[in-house]
C-alpha positions in Angstrom: 134.8 -90.9 15.2 134.1 -89.3 11.8 133.3 -92.7 10.3 130.5 -93.1 12.9 129.1 -89.7 12.1 129.1 -90.4 8.4 127.5 -93.8 8.9 124.9 -92.3 11.2 124.2 -89.6 8.7 123.8 -92.1 5.9 121.5 -94.2 8.1 119.3 -91.2 8.8 119.2 -90.3 5.1 118.2 -94.0 4.4 115.3 -93.8 7.0 114.2 -90.5 5.5 114.1 -91.8 2.1 112.3 -94.9 3.2 109.6 -92.9 5.0 109.2 -90.6 2.0 108.7 -93.6 -0.3 106.4 -95.2 2.1 104.1 -92.2 2.4 104.1 -91.3 -1.4 104.1 -94.8 -3.0 100.7 -95.4 -4.7 101.1 -99.2 -4.1 101.1 -98.7 -0.4 97.4 -98.5 0.5 97.7 -98.3 4.2 100.9 -97.2 5.9 99.5 -98.6 9.2 99.8 -102.1 7.7 103.5 -101.5 7.1 103.8 -100.3 10.7 102.2 -103.4 12.0 104.5 -105.6 9.8 107.6 -103.7 11.1 106.5 -104.2 14.7 105.9 -107.9 14.0 109.3 -108.2 12.3 111.0 -106.5 15.3 109.3 -109.0 17.7 110.2 -111.9 15.6 113.8 -110.8 15.5 114.1 -110.3 19.2 111.9 -113.1 20.5 112.7 -115.9 17.9 115.6 -115.2 15.6 118.2 -113.9 18.0 117.7 -116.6 20.6 117.6 -119.3 17.9 120.8 -118.1 16.3 122.6 -117.9 19.6 121.5 -121.4 20.6 122.5 -122.9 17.2 125.8 -120.9 17.3 126.6 -122.1 20.9 125.7 -125.7 20.0 127.9 -125.7 16.9 130.5 -123.6 18.6 130.2 -121.3 15.6 132.8 -118.8 15.0 133.5 -116.3 12.2 132.0 -117.2 8.8 129.6 -119.8 10.2 128.2 -117.4 12.7 127.8 -114.9 9.9 126.1 -117.3 7.7 123.7 -118.4 10.4 122.7 -114.7 11.0 122.3 -113.8 7.3 120.2 -117.1 6.8 118.1 -116.3 9.8 117.4 -112.7 8.6 116.6 -114.0 5.1 114.2 -116.5 6.6 112.5 -113.9 8.8 112.0 -111.6 5.8 110.8 -114.4 3.5 108.3 -116.2 6.0 105.3 -114.0 5.4 105.4 -114.7 1.6 106.5 -118.4 2.0 103.8 -119.3 4.6 101.0 -117.4 3.1 98.0 -119.7 2.7 96.1 -120.0 -0.5 97.2 -119.0 -4.0 100.2 -116.7 -4.6 98.9 -113.1 -4.5 99.3 -111.0 -7.5 101.9 -108.5 -6.7 104.6 -106.3 -8.3 106.9 -109.3 -8.0 104.9 -112.4 -9.1 107.8 -114.9 -8.4 108.0 -118.3 -6.8 108.9 -117.2 -3.3 109.8 -120.6 -1.9 112.2 -121.4 -4.7 113.9 -118.0 -4.5 114.1 -118.2 -0.7 115.8 -121.6 -1.0 118.0 -120.2 -3.8 119.1 -117.3 -1.5 119.7 -119.6 1.4 121.9 -121.8 -0.9 123.9 -118.8 -2.0 124.4 -117.9 1.6 125.6 -121.4 2.3 128.0 -121.3 -0.6 129.5 -117.9 0.4 129.7 -119.1 4.0 131.6 -122.3 2.9 134.0 -120.3 0.8 134.6 -117.8 3.6 135.2 -120.6 6.1 137.5 -122.4 3.7 139.5 -119.2 3.1 139.7 -118.6 6.9 141.0 -122.1 7.4 143.6 -121.7 4.7 144.8 -118.4 6.2 145.1 -119.9 9.6 147.2 -122.8 8.3 149.4 -120.5 6.3 149.9 -118.3 9.3 151.0 -121.3 11.4 153.5 -122.4 8.8 154.9 -118.9 8.4 155.6 -118.8 12.3 157.5 -122.1 12.4 
């Protein structure tokens, strides 16, 4: 029970810090734009991301590391899509980076970590079966 209370307190502290930065950061011109983005992200998550991950997971009979990799990859994609799909030239920002390349790099890193975790889980299950014989 204490772990949940500590996790809840840390979560509330994080939310408070985020709100303080949002309201005092000089680079945020209109906090209402951020609120609109957050609502759109919530709708994208609940209406697109979750059903898609569940369908792909069910079709692949995904368990453990594969399911985790699908969820992380989907979340990365949901966060990156506004920058990746923005029409026209890349806007000047605090982070003038190649968004598509970095998104693909992050997805590749998720795939590598997922493959390593799945391989480790497979090895552990085989070692467990041998030890029980």
